[in-house]
C-alpha positions, -999 to +999 in steps of 0.1 A: -872-019+622-876-040+647-870-076+648-887-093+635-916-117+656-895-131+688-899-171+692-932-180+704-920-218+710-886-230+726-872-246+705-861-276+722-889-291+743-914-268+719-930-250+749-948-215+745-921-189+756-932-161+784-915-132+779-891-117+814-869-096+818-839-106+813-807-089+821-824-057+819-844-064+790-874-086+781-862-122+768-883-147+748-879-179+782-885-210+783-899-213+822-898-254+816-862-255+804-855-225+820-833-210+794-838-177+779-836-167+740-822-138+724-825-126+689-789-130+669-785-101+645-779-112+608-748-104+594-740-094+557-709-088+542-702-061+512-669-046+490-669-015+478-649-023+450-621+006+432-609+012+401-598+043+394-620+070+394-648+048+395-672+019+416-686-018+418-723-015+414-746-042+410-784-037+401-808-058+419-836-073+404-855-087+435-869-070+464-863-046+480-852-023+455-855-038+424-842-020+395-811+004+425-778-006+427-760-009+460-725-027+467-721-060+457-725-082+489-750-105+511-755-130+541-727-144+559-730-179+572-727-187+606-696-211+600-679-181+575-651-151+577-671-116+569-643-112+545-650-142+524-682-138+525-676-106+509-653-119+484-680-147+471-709-129+469-691-102+447-684-131+425-712-147+428-730-113+418-705-098+398-685-121+380-649-107+391-624-121+417-618-097+448-591-092+476-605-081+498-577-055+509-591-035+539-616-026+563-637+008+556-671+000+574-694-015+597-733+000+593-759-012+620-795-005+608-823-029+599-833-017+570-867-043+557-875-075+578-857-097+554-827-074+558-790-075+582-792-048+602-752-053+602-737-051+572-698-051+572-684-030+543-655-040+528-623-022+503-612-046+477-597-049+439-599-066+410-583-100+402-595-116+372-631-127+362-652-115+337-678-086+348-714-102+341-743-103+362-755-131+381-770-147+411-804-117+419-788-085+402-790-082+363-763-054+359-732-051+371-712-020+361-682+009+372-693+043+381-679+074+383-687+096+416-700+119+396-719+093+379-743+071+399-769+056+396-802+051+424-789+033+451-800+010+477-795+004+508-781+026+536-744+009+537-743+015+504-745+048+511-724+055+537-700+039+518-702+059+485-701+092+507-669+075+524-654+064+486-663+104+472-650+128+503-616+108+502-614+093+534-629+054+518-605+026+496-568+037+495-574+036+447 
């Protein structure tokens, strides 16, 4: 999927932008200011929380993929450490406080126009809280390898494939 529509007007002087070959690629460019404008990727952080032979998943209450299950995840704010974002999103969506214990994978690929193009997947373990769905999910539960629900998102499937193969987070 392509990135969202490029800028049309310069955010500094409001002149219309033109597409100019810059550093070997077409880039929106302001002829008045002399500035190129690159689209920065959206970054999300997710956490694979393991409890013995089970992992934590959340059921999406919003589109896209409403009703399907995914790792607790969300966007990383511009001034936020991605590890902190993963822990924050997990707590917001599940009520559980988690400790980030390592990096599982970094997955590239934009699945839908409002989504992230880079997903950083961490390993984590529960440190407190009470399991209760909230925010943009309507379900949160632990699932065994052989009893997984319908999954949303490529990054979730990548993480679970690694976990099932024993290449995931330490137990």
